[in-house]
C-alpha positions as CSV (number, residue, x, y, z in Angstrom):
1,M,96.8,33.6,60.9
2,V,93.5,34.4,59.2
3,S,92.7,31.0,57.7
4,R,90.6,30.0,60.8
5,Y,88.1,32.8,59.9
6,Q,87.8,31.3,56.4
7,V,84.7,29.3,57.4
8,S,81.3,29.9,56.0
9,S,78.1,29.1,57.8
10,V,75.2,27.9,55.8
11,A,72.8,29.0,58.5
12,R,74.2,32.6,58.8
13,S,74.6,33.0,55.0
14,T,71.0,31.8,54.4
15,C,69.7,34.2,57.1
16,Q,71.6,37.1,55.5
17,L,70.2,36.2,52.1
18,V,66.6,35.9,53.3
19,S,66.8,39.0,55.6
20,T,68.0,41.1,52.6
21,L,66.2,39.8,49.5
22,I,62.7,39.6,51.0
23,P,62.7,43.1,52.6
24,Y,64.1,44.5,49.3
25,L,61.3,43.0,47.2
26,A,58.8,44.0,49.8
27,L,60.0,47.6,49.6
28,L,59.7,47.6,45.9
29,G,56.1,46.4,46.3
30,L,55.4,49.2,48.8
31,M,56.9,51.8,46.4
32,Y,54.6,50.6,43.6
33,W,51.6,50.8,46.0
34,S,52.7,54.3,47.1
35,L,52.6,55.6,43.5
36,R,48.8,56.0,43.8
37,W,49.2,58.3,46.9
38,S,52.3,60.4,46.7
39,Y,55.6,60.1,44.7
40,L,57.3,61.7,47.7
41,I,56.5,58.6,49.7
42,T,57.9,56.5,46.9
43,L,61.2,58.5,47.0
44,L,61.4,58.2,50.7
45,L,61.0,54.4,50.5
46,A,63.8,54.4,47.8
47,I,66.3,55.2,50.5
48,P,66.0,52.0,52.5
49,A,65.5,50.0,49.3
50,A,68.8,51.4,48.0
51,G,70.4,50.2,51.3
52,F,69.2,46.7,50.7
53,A,70.3,46.8,47.1
54,V,73.8,47.7,48.2
55,R,73.7,44.8,50.7
56,L,72.5,42.4,47.9
57,F,75.5,43.5,45.8
58,V,78.0,42.8,48.6
59,L,76.4,39.4,49.2
60,S,76.8,38.7,45.4
61,H,80.4,39.9,45.8
62,D,81.0,37.3,48.6
63,C,79.5,34.6,46.4
64,G,81.9,35.7,43.6
65,H,84.8,34.9,46.0
66,H,83.1,31.6,47.0
67,S,83.2,32.7,50.6
68,F,79.4,33.0,51.2
69,F,78.4,29.3,50.9
70,K,80.6,26.2,51.1
71,S,79.2,24.9,47.8
72,K,80.5,26.5,44.6
73,R,77.2,25.8,42.9
74,W,75.2,27.6,45.6
75,N,77.6,30.5,45.5
76,D,77.2,30.9,41.8
77,L,73.4,30.4,41.9
78,W,72.6,33.0,44.6
79,G,75.4,35.2,43.4
80,S,73.8,35.3,40.0
81,V,70.4,36.1,41.5
82,C,71.6,38.9,43.7
83,A,73.7,40.4,40.9
84,F,70.8,40.3,38.4
85,V,68.6,42.3,40.9
86,V,71.2,45.1,40.6
87,L,71.6,44.7,36.8
88,T,75.0,43.1,37.0
89,P,76.3,40.1,34.9
90,Y,77.6,37.9,37.7
91,A,80.3,35.8,36.0
92,Y,81.7,38.8,34.0
93,W,81.8,41.0,37.1
94,R,83.4,38.2,39.2
95,N,86.2,37.9,36.7
96,E,86.7,41.7,36.5
97,H,86.8,41.9,40.3
98,A,89.3,39.1,40.5
99,R,91.6,41.1,38.3
100,H,91.2,44.0,40.7
101,H,92.3,41.8,43.6
102,A,95.3,40.6,41.6
103,T,96.4,44.1,40.6
104,S,95.4,46.4,43.5
105,G,98.2,48.8,44.4
106,N,100.3,47.9,41.4
107,L,101.2,50.9,39.3
108,D,102.1,48.8,36.3
109,R,98.8,46.9,36.2
110,R,96.1,49.6,36.5
111,G,93.0,49.7,34.4
112,V,90.7,46.8,35.2
113,G,88.0,47.0,37.9
114,D,89.5,50.1,39.5
115,I,89.2,53.9,39.6
116,W,91.2,55.7,36.9
117,T,94.3,57.0,38.8
118,L,97.3,58.9,37.3
119,T,100.5,59.7,39.0
120,V,101.7,63.3,39.2
121,S,104.3,62.8,36.5
122,E,101.9,61.0,34.2
123,Y,99.3,63.8,34.6
124,L,101.8,66.5,33.8
125,A,103.1,64.6,30.8
126,E,99.6,64.1,29.3
127,P,98.2,66.5,26.6
128,R,95.8,69.2,27.8
129,L,92.7,67.3,26.5
130,V,93.5,64.2,28.5
131,R,94.1,66.3,31.6
132,L,90.7,67.9,31.0
133,V,89.0,64.5,30.6
134,Y,90.7,63.2,33.8
135,R,89.6,66.2,35.8
136,L,86.1,65.7,34.5
137,Y,86.1,62.0,35.4
138,R,87.4,62.8,38.9
139,N,84.7,65.4,39.5
140,P,82.5,64.2,42.3
141,L,79.3,64.9,40.3
142,V,80.5,62.6,37.5
143,L,82.2,60.0,39.7
144,F,79.3,59.5,42.1
145,C,76.2,60.6,40.2
146,V,76.6,60.2,36.5
147,G,79.3,57.5,36.5
148,P,77.5,54.9,38.7
149,L,74.3,54.9,36.6
150,Y,76.4,54.6,33.4
151,L,78.3,51.7,34.9
152,F,75.3,49.6,35.9
153,V,72.8,50.6,33.2
154,I,75.0,50.9,30.1
155,K,78.6,49.6,30.6
156,Y,77.6,46.2,32.0
157,R,75.5,45.6,28.9
158,F,78.7,45.1,27.0
159,W,82.0,43.3,27.7
160,A,85.6,44.4,27.6
161,K,88.3,43.1,25.2
162,W,89.7,40.8,27.9
163,A,86.4,38.9,28.3
164,G,86.4,35.2,27.6
165,K,83.5,33.0,26.4
166,A,82.1,32.6,29.9
167,D,82.2,36.3,30.5
168,R,80.5,37.1,27.2
169,R,77.9,34.5,27.9
170,S,77.2,36.0,31.3
171,V,76.6,39.4,29.7
172,L,74.4,38.0,27.0
173,L,72.3,35.9,29.4
174,T,71.9,38.9,31.8
175,N,70.8,41.2,28.9
176,L,68.3,38.6,27.6
177,S,66.9,38.1,31.1
178,L,66.4,41.8,31.4
179,V,64.6,42.0,28.1
180,V,62.2,39.2,29.3
181,V,61.6,41.0,32.6
182,L,61.0,44.3,30.9
183,L,58.5,42.7,28.6
184,A,56.7,41.2,31.5
185,I,56.6,44.5,33.4
186,H,55.4,46.3,30.2
187,Y,52.3,44.1,30.1
188,T,51.7,44.3,33.9
189,I,52.5,47.4,35.9
190,G,54.0,49.3,32.9
191,L,57.5,50.6,32.2
192,K,56.7,54.1,33.5
193,A,56.0,52.7,37.0
194,L,59.1,50.6,36.8
195,L,61.3,53.7,36.0
196,M,59.6,55.7,38.8
197,I,60.4,52.9,41.2
198,Q,63.7,51.5,40.1
199,L,65.5,54.6,38.9
200,P,65.8,56.4,42.3
201,V,66.8,53.1,43.9
202,L,69.4,52.3,41.4
203,A,70.8,55.9,41.4
204,L,71.2,55.9,45.2
205,A,72.5,52.3,45.5
206,S,75.0,52.6,42.6
207,S,76.3,55.9,44.0
208,A,76.7,54.4,47.5
209,G,78.5,51.4,46.0
210,V,80.9,53.4,44.0
211,W,81.6,55.6,47.0
212,L,82.4,52.6,49.2
213,F,84.8,51.3,46.6
214,Y,86.4,54.8,46.1
215,V,87.1,55.5,49.8
216,Q,88.5,52.0,50.3
217,H,91.3,52.6,47.7
218,Q,91.6,56.4,47.3
219,F,92.6,57.7,50.7
220,E,95.7,59.8,51.4
221,D,98.2,57.2,52.6
222,V,97.1,54.5,50.1
223,Y,99.7,52.0,48.9
224,W,100.9,52.1,45.3
225,E,104.1,50.4,44.0
226,K,105.8,49.2,40.8
227,T,105.7,45.5,40.0
228,A,109.3,45.0,41.1
229,G,108.5,46.3,44.7
230,W,104.9,45.3,44.9
231,N,104.1,43.3,48.1
232,F,100.8,41.4,48.5
233,F,100.6,41.8,52.3
234,R,101.3,45.6,52.1
235,Q,98.8,46.2,49.4
236,A,96.2,44.5,51.6
237,I,97.0,46.3,54.9
238,Q,98.1,49.6,53.5
239,G,96.3,49.7,50.1
240,A,92.8,49.1,51.4
241,S,91.2,51.1,54.2
242,C,89.4,50.0,57.3
243,Y,86.2,52.0,56.9
244,K,84.6,52.4,60.3
245,L,80.9,53.0,59.8
246,P,77.9,53.4,62.1
247,R,76.4,50.0,62.9
248,V,73.4,50.5,60.7
249,L,75.5,51.4,57.7
250,Q,77.9,48.6,58.4
251,W,75.0,46.2,58.3
252,F,73.7,47.6,54.9
253,S,77.3,47.4,53.5
254,A,77.8,43.8,54.9
255,S,81.0,44.8,56.7
256,I,82.8,45.5,53.4
257,G,84.5,48.4,55.3
258,Y,87.0,45.9,56.7
259,H,88.5,46.0,53.3
260,H,92.1,45.4,54.3
261,I,91.2,42.0,55.6
262,H,89.1,41.2,52.6
263,H,92.0,41.9,50.3
264,L,94.3,39.8,52.5
265,N,91.9,36.9,52.3
266,P,88.8,37.2,50.1
267,R,87.6,33.8,51.2
268,I,86.6,35.1,54.6
269,P,82.8,35.7,54.7
270,N,81.6,39.2,55.5
271,Y,80.2,38.1,58.9
272,R,83.7,37.1,60.2
273,L,85.7,40.2,59.0
274,E,85.1,42.3,62.1
275,K,86.1,39.5,64.4
276,C,89.3,38.9,62.4
277,H,90.2,42.6,62.6
278,R,89.5,42.8,66.4
279,E,91.3,39.6,67.4
280,N,94.6,40.2,65.6
281,D,96.9,43.1,66.7
282,V,98.6,43.4,63.3
283,F,95.4,44.8,61.8
284,Q,95.4,47.7,64.3
285,F,98.0,49.3,62.0
286,A,95.5,49.5,59.1
287,N,94.5,52.9,57.6
288,V,91.3,53.6,59.6
289,I,88.9,56.2,58.2
290,T,85.5,57.2,59.5
291,L,82.4,58.5,57.8
292,W,83.5,62.1,58.5
293,T,87.2,61.7,57.6
294,S,86.4,59.8,54.4
295,L,85.0,63.1,53.0
296,K,88.6,64.3,52.9
297,S,89.3,61.8,50.1
298,L,87.1,63.8,47.7
299,R,89.9,66.2,47.0
300,F,92.5,63.5,46.2
301,R,93.1,63.2,42.4
302,L,96.7,62.0,41.8
303,W,99.4,59.7,43.3
304,D,102.6,61.6,44.1
305,E,105.6,59.3,43.7
306,H,107.9,61.5,45.8
307,S,105.7,62.0,48.9
308,R,104.0,58.6,48.3
309,R,100.6,60.1,49.0
310,M,97.4,61.0,47.1
311,V,97.4,64.7,46.4
312,S,94.9,67.2,45.1
313,L,95.0,69.1,41.8
314,R,94.9,72.4,43.7
315,G,98.0,71.4,45.7
316,L,99.7,70.3,42.5
317,R,99.0,73.6,40.8
318,A,100.4,75.4,43.9
319,R,103.6,73.3,43.8
320,V,104.1,73.9,40.1
321,A,103.6,77.7,40.5
322,N,106.1,77.8,43.4
323,A,108.6,75.8,41.3
324,V,108.2,78.2,38.3
325,Q,108.5,81.2,40.6
326,K,111.8,79.9,42.0
327,V,113.2,79.3,38.5
328,A,112.2,82.8,37.5
329,Q,113.9,84.5,40.4
330,P,117.1,86.3,39.4
331,L,120.4,84.8,40.4
332,P,122.4,86.4,43.3
333,C,124.9,89.0,42.3
334,N,128.0,86.9,43.1
335,L,126.6,84.0,41.0
336,T,125.8,86.4,38.2
337,R,129.4,87.6,38.1
C-alpha cells in the first residue's frame, strides 16, 4: 500500500539540502558578526539557526534510512556531512537508530536508541535508589535541558558495547574531525566566539530534537507489548504518534511528525510522508497529537500493564495509597466472627 511513496527525487532532495545547509551556515556567520554589536542579537539569531540544525539532523536521519537519495553513496556522503554539523557520528547513530526501529514497542528489547521506560511493576520492584535515579532522569529539566547537551556533546564521543568496527571507526573519525575543526577555529575566530555562537544553537536544537523523539513515543495510548505478542504494523500505527505541527514547525522538522508512517516504512522520504498519510484511510486511526496536547505527555513516566497506558508517578502514588487504605480497613463484623 505504501511502497508507491517509497520514491526519492534527486531534485527535491537536493533542493532541501541546499535550502537548509546554506541558510544554517549563513546564520552562523551572522551570529559571529553580531558579537561585535550585541550578544542579545546573537541569541535571537540562535533560534532560527537551531531550527535549521534540527532540519539538518532529520535530513541526515533520512540519509541513514537510504530514503533521501537513490544512491547509497550519496546518502552516506551527505548524511555524514549533515550529522557532523550537529556533532553526531553518522554510521554509529545510523546503526543505533536501526536498532530502535527493530525494537520499538517491544518490552523485552528496550534499551538501545530509546527513552528509558519502566513498567509500573518494574518501578515498584526496583530499590529506592534506582527509583530516585529514574525520577531524576524523567524530570523535564534533565530530559530536555541537561540530557540533550550531554547526548550530543559527550555521549556521542564514545561508543556502546554493541558497536562494531564500522561504528567505532565512525566515532573516531568524527572526533578527529572535530579536533581539526576546533584547532582551525582556535587560530581564526577563537574558541570563545565559537562557544558563544554554537552553544545556544546546540542547546536549543538538541532539546527540540529530544522533545520530538519523546512525544512521538511517550504519549498516553502508546503501544507496548511482549515479544510473543509484538506486531510490526501495530507498533508503527499505535506505537508512534502523528504529531500535527504548524506549517513552519513541520518544515523545520522535515515532516518527522508523521512518525507512524515513518515507522511503517522508513524508506519513504520526508517530503512524501504527509501525502501518504492523507491518501490512505487506515492512517486516520493513528494517535494524533497537537503542539498543545503534546504537553500532556510531560507527566507520563511509566507504562501500566493493566490499563495499557502511560501513567504519571503522581497517579501511581495515589493508586498505591488507595490500595493500602483498603487493605488497612477493618473487616466487617460478620466476616470477623
